[in-house]
C-alpha positions in Angstrom: -11.7 -81.1 47.7 -11.7 -80.2 44.0 -14.5 -78.2 42.4 -14.8 -78.5 38.7 -17.2 -76.5 36.5 -18.1 -77.4 32.9 -20.2 -75.7 30.3 -23.2 -78.0 30.7 -23.5 -78.4 34.5 -21.8 -78.1 37.8 -20.6 -81.2 39.6 -18.7 -82.1 42.7 -16.6 -85.2 42.3 -16.5 -87.7 45.2 -12.9 -87.4 46.2 -12.6 -88.3 49.8 -8.9 -88.7 50.8 -7.9 -91.1 53.5 -6.6 -89.4 56.5 -3.8 -91.0 58.5 -4.0 -91.2 62.2 -1.6 -88.3 62.3 -3.9 -86.3 60.2 -6.9 -87.3 62.3 -5.2 -85.8 65.3 -5.1 -82.5 63.4 -8.9 -82.4 62.9 -9.0 -78.7 63.3 -6.7 -78.2 60.3 -8.3 -76.2 57.5 -8.1 -77.8 54.1 -8.2 -75.2 51.4 -10.6 -75.7 48.5 -9.2 -74.3 45.3 -12.0 -73.6 42.8 -11.3 -74.2 39.2 -12.9 -71.4 37.1 -11.8 -72.5 33.8 -15.3 -72.7 32.3 -16.9 -69.7 34.0 -15.8 -67.2 31.4 -17.2 -69.4 28.7 -20.6 -69.5 30.4 -20.7 -65.7 31.0 -19.8 -65.0 27.4 -22.7 -67.0 26.2 -25.3 -64.9 28.1 -27.1 -62.5 25.8 -26.2 -58.8 25.7 -28.9 -56.0 25.9 -31.7 -56.6 23.5 -29.8 -59.6 21.9 -31.7 -62.0 19.8 -29.1 -64.8 19.9 -30.8 -68.2 20.0 -27.8 -70.0 21.6 -29.0 -69.1 25.0 -27.5 -71.0 28.0 -29.5 -70.8 31.1 -28.5 -72.0 34.6 -31.1 -74.7 35.1 -30.0 -75.9 38.5 -27.0 -77.2 40.2 -27.9 -80.8 40.9 -30.8 -81.6 38.5 -32.7 -80.6 35.4 -35.4 -77.9 35.8 -38.9 -79.0 35.1 -39.3 -76.3 32.5 -37.8 -76.9 29.1 -35.2 -74.7 27.6 -37.5 -73.6 24.8 -40.2 -72.4 27.1 -37.8 -70.4 29.2 -36.2 -69.0 26.1 -39.6 -67.9 24.6 -40.5 -66.1 27.8 -37.1 -64.4 27.9 -37.4 -63.4 24.2 -40.8 -61.8 24.9 -39.4 -59.9 27.8 -36.4 -58.8 25.8 -38.6 -57.5 22.9 -40.7 -55.6 25.4 -37.7 -53.9 27.0 -36.3 -53.0 23.6 -39.6 -51.4 22.6 -39.6 -49.4 25.8 -36.0 -48.2 25.3 -36.7 -47.1 21.7 -39.9 -45.4 22.8 -38.0 -43.6 25.5 -35.3 -42.5 23.1 -37.8 -41.0 20.6 -39.7 -39.3 23.4 -36.4 -37.9 24.7 -35.5 -36.5 21.3 -38.9 -34.9 20.9 -38.6 -33.3 24.3 -35.2 -31.9 23.4 -36.5 -30.4 20.2 -39.4 -28.8 22.0 -37.2 -27.4 24.7 -34.8 -25.9 22.1 -37.8 -24.4 20.2 -39.1 -22.9 23.4 -35.6 -21.5 24.3 -35.4 -19.9 20.8 -38.8 -18.2 21.4 -37.6 -16.9 24.7 -34.4 -15.5 23.1 -36.5 -13.8 20.4 -38.9 -12.4 23.1 -42.3 -13.5 22.0 -44.1 -10.6 23.7 -42.1 -8.3 21.4 -42.6 -10.4 18.2 -46.4 -10.6 18.5 -46.9 -6.8 18.4 -44.5 -6.6 15.5 -46.6 -9.1 13.6 -49.8 -7.2 14.5 -48.3 -3.9 13.4 -47.0 -5.3 10.0 -50.4 -6.8 9.2 -52.3 -3.7 10.2 -50.0 -1.4 8.2 -50.4 -3.7 5.2 -54.2 -3.8 5.6 -54.5 0.0 5.8 -53.0 0.3 2.3 -55.7 -2.0 0.9 -58.4 -0.1 2.8 -57.3 3.0 1.0 -57.0 1.1 -2.4 -59.7 -1.6 -2.2 -59.8 -2.2 -6.0 -56.2 -3.5 -5.8 -57.0 -6.2 -3.3 -56.5 -9.9 -4.3 -56.4 -12.9 -2.1 -53.2 -14.1 -3.9 -51.4 -11.0 -2.6 -51.7 -12.3 0.9 -49.8 -15.4 0.1 -47.1 -13.4 -1.8 -46.8 -11.0 1.2 -46.5 -13.7 3.8 -42.7 -14.4 3.3 -42.2 -10.6 3.9 -43.8 -11.0 7.3 -41.4 -13.8 8.1 -38.5 -11.6 7.1 -39.7 -8.9 9.5 -40.0 -11.4 12.3 -36.4 -12.6 11.6 -35.1 -9.1 11.7 -36.6 -8.4 15.1 -35.5 -11.8 16.4 -32.0 -10.9 15.4 -32.3 -7.6 17.3 -33.4 -9.3 20.5 -31.0 -12.2 20.1 -27.8 -10.3 19.4 -28.7 -8.1 22.4 -29.1 -11.3 24.5 -25.7 -12.6 23.4 -23.8 -9.4 24.4 -25.9 -8.9 27.6 -25.3 -12.4 28.9 -23.2 -11.3 31.8 -25.7 -8.6 32.7 -28.6 -10.9 32.4 -27.0 -13.4 34.8 -27.8 -10.7 37.4 -30.9 -9.1 36.0 -32.6 -12.0 34.2 -31.0 -15.3 35.0 -34.1 -17.1 33.6 -33.3 -16.1 30.0 -32.1 -18.9 27.7 -28.4 -18.0 27.5 -27.7 -17.3 31.2 -29.8 -20.3 32.2 -27.9 -22.6 29.8 -30.9 -23.6 27.7 -29.0 -22.2 24.6 -25.2 -22.1 24.3 -23.4 -19.1 22.8 -22.5 -21.2 19.8 -26.1 -22.1 19.2 -27.2 -18.4 19.7 -24.6 -17.2 17.1 -25.9 -19.9 14.7 -29.4 -18.6 15.1 -28.3 -15.0 14.5 -26.5 -15.9 11.3 -29.6 -17.9 10.2 -31.9 -14.9 10.9 -29.8 -12.5 8.8 -29.2 -14.8 5.9 -32.7 -16.1 5.7 -34.3 -12.6 5.9 -32.1 -11.3 3.1 -32.8 -14.4 1.0 -36.5 -13.9 1.5 -36.3 -10.4 0.2 -34.3 -11.5 -2.8 -36.8 -14.2 -3.6 -39.6 -11.6 -3.5 -37.7 -9.4 -5.9 -37.6 -6.6 -3.4 -36.2 -3.4 -4.9 -33.0 -1.6 -3.7 -34.8 0.8 -1.3 -36.7 -1.9 0.5 -33.6 -4.0 0.9 -31.7 -1.0 2.1 -34.3 -0.1 4.7 -34.2 -3.8 5.9 -30.4 -3.8 6.0 -30.3 -0.5 7.9 -32.5 -2.0 10.6 -30.1 -4.9 11.0 -27.1 -2.5 11.1 -28.7 -0.4 13.8 -29.6 -3.5 15.8 -25.9 -4.6 15.6 -24.6 -1.2 16.6 -27.0 -1.0 19.5 -25.5 -4.1 21.2 -22.1 -5.0 19.7 -18.8 -3.3 20.7 -17.1 -1.0 20.0 -20.3 0.9 19.2 -22.6 -0.6 21.9 -25.0 2.4 21.7 -27.0 1.0 24.6 -24.3 2.3 27.0 -25.7 5.8 26.5 -29.2 6.7 27.6 -29.9 9.3 24.8 -28.5 7.0 22.1 -30.6 4.1 23.4 -33.8 6.1 23.3 -33.2 7.6 19.8 -32.1 4.3 18.2 -34.9 2.1 19.5 -37.6 4.7 18.8 -36.3 5.3 15.3 -36.2 1.6 14.6 -39.6 0.7 16.0 -41.4 3.9 15.0 -39.9 5.4 11.9 -38.0 2.7 10.2 -40.5 -0.1 10.7 -43.6 2.0 9.6 -41.8 3.6 6.7 -40.4 0.3 5.5 -43.7 -1.6 5.6 -45.6 1.2 4.0 -43.0 1.7 1.2 -42.7 -2.1 0.6 -46.5 -2.6 0.4 -47.1 0.3 -1.9 -44.1 -0.6 -4.1 -45.4 -4.2 -4.5 -48.7 -2.8 -5.7 -47.1 -0.3 -8.1 -48.1 2.7 -6.0 -45.9 5.7 -5.3 -44.8 6.3 -1.8 -46.9 9.0 -0.1 -47.8 10.1 3.4 -51.3 10.4 4.6 -52.6 11.8 8.0 -53.2 8.4 9.5 -49.7 7.2 8.6 -48.2 10.4 10.1 -50.3 9.9 13.2 -49.3 6.2 13.8 -45.6 6.9 13.1 -45.5 9.9 15.5 -47.5 8.1 18.1 -45.4 4.9 18.1 -42.1 6.8 17.9 -43.0 8.7 21.1 -44.3 5.6 22.7 -41.0 3.8 22.1 -39.1 6.6 23.7 -41.0 5.6 26.8 -40.7 1.8 26.3 -36.9 2.1 25.9 -36.6 3.6 29.3 -39.2 1.5 31.1 -37.4 -1.7 30.0 -34.5 -0.6 32.2 -36.6 -0.9 35.4 -35.7 -4.6 35.6 -32.1 -4.1 34.6 -31.0 -1.4 37.0 -28.8 -3.6 39.2 -26.9 -5.2 36.4 -26.6 -1.9 34.5 -25.0 -0.1 37.5 -22.6 -3.0 38.0 -21.5 -2.9 34.3 -21.4 0.9 34.1 -24.3 1.3 31.7 -25.7 4.7 32.5 -29.4 4.5 31.7 -31.9 7.1 32.9 -33.3 4.6 35.3 -29.9 3.9 36.8 -29.3 7.7 37.2 -32.7 8.9 38.5 -34.3 5.8 40.0 -37.2 3.6 38.9 -40.0 5.7 40.4 -39.1 9.1 38.9 -38.6 7.6 35.5 -41.9 5.7 35.6 -43.9 8.7 36.6 -42.2 10.9 34.0 -42.7 8.3 31.2 -46.4 7.9 32.3 -46.9 11.6 31.9 -45.5 11.4 28.3 -47.8 8.5 27.5 -50.9 10.2 28.8 -50.1 13.2 26.5 -49.6 10.8 23.7 -53.1 9.4 24.3 -54.8 12.8 24.8 -53.4 14.3 21.6 -55.1 12.0 19.2 -58.4 12.4 21.0 -58.1 16.2 20.6 -57.1 15.9 16.9 -60.0 13.5 16.2 -62.5 15.9 17.7 -61.0 18.9 15.9 -60.7 17.1 12.5 -63.6 14.6 12.2 -63.3 14.6 8.4 -59.8 13.1 8.7 -60.0 10.9 11.8 -62.9 8.9 13.3 -63.7 10.4 16.7 -66.1 7.6 17.5 -63.1 5.2 17.5 -60.2 7.5 18.6 -61.8 9.1 21.7 -63.3 6.1 23.6 -60.5 3.7 22.6 -57.7 6.1 23.8 -59.7 6.9 26.9 -59.9 3.2 27.9 -56.2 2.6 27.1 -55.0 5.7 29.2 -57.2 4.6 32.2 -55.7 1.1 31.9 -52.2 2.6 31.9 -52.9 4.6 35.0 -54.3 1.6 36.8 -51.2 -0.5 36.1 -48.9 2.4 37.1 -50.7 2.6 40.5 -50.2 -1.2 41.0 -46.5 -0.9 40.1 -46.0 1.9 42.6 -47.7 0.0 45.4 -45.4 -3.0 44.6 -42.4 -0.6 45.1 -41.2 -1.3 41.6 -40.3 -5.0 42.3 -38.5 -6.7 39.5 -41.4 -9.0 38.6 -44.0 -6.2 38.6 -41.7 -4.0 36.6 -41.3 -6.8 34.0 -45.1 -7.2 33.8 -45.5 -3.4 33.3 -43.0 -3.4 30.5 -44.9 -6.2 28.7 -48.1 -4.3 29.2 -46.6 -1.4 27.2 -46.0 -3.9 24.3 -49.7 -4.9 24.5 -50.8 -1.3 24.3 -48.6 -0.8 21.2 -50.3 -3.8 19.6 -53.8 -2.5 20.5 -52.9 0.9 18.9 -52.0 -0.8 15.7 -55.2 -2.8 15.8 -57.1 0.5 15.9 -55.1 1.9 13.0 -57.1 0.5 10.1 -60.3 2.0 11.6 -59.2 5.5 12.6 
């Protein structure tokens, strides 16, 4: 039997060979059927590819007779289905792209540590506002728009500090904080380095566009240098407990406050000068960050020990360090209350006393919860973030003290 296939249809020719008597005796003999596939490739090549709009569509309408539906009706239905599928594919692609962009943005925020950036923004705004409260005649709404790029530059500097630390702590964070973007793979090292270069270059370009003077630019650059020395070998100051405490407290307390105060007054044409409120906030925050620097190591103790980073928490244990740091913070809260009571002409006791009483009681409550949780990693991380909230609240009080 011969099977022949053409482009238009399939047919079976009536070829019935006569069998001799000898052949009939071998009725169980198998006669092979050799298919001829000469036209099959042609047929398959005419079928449309994905989302094709080719009108020369060849459809299998049946083996033995014509289908009751016309070719045009079938083609119209197929075309509508094809367009619908293409629209779904394109919609899915755009949705996938948007999702990737949002995930990358979220990872960048995690690398910059949003819970750190927010208090930095609050502190910058409040320091800026205090200058205008002391010099109300100089205030103009246009100055707010001119100062906004400076706020962005401050955010970039702090994002660089946290990001460069995340790059060089990637191996440690795989033990301590595997959920961070670099250990979890949300951001590659190459992407992280690109972000760090962007933060540095963009921050310096912003200062240049604002015509920042040499002192302002030098203070900003010194902050970037200390952030680099804190994390990057061969300096890597974070390996040493005392150096870590001094560098972080100096950057967050002294350098930040002095830099914002100087830049704000210089932009208004005012000479740099200290006042009791600025001395208070700088002293308070510097001491506070001596504590924050050591409390942050509560969640890192396992990785620090493995990588031979001798923090105070790794040496003395989480409980002793927490109780010691809590005592320092309580003294830091009590001191301004006493000063406000003794010098009501300089500080507002009706703000200083109740506010610091509430904040100190909140601190004690959270320390008690942390102790009951036996300094579990999650609770320790929550306590560390609480300290950043307390710093932000202190700056919110600053314009009114």
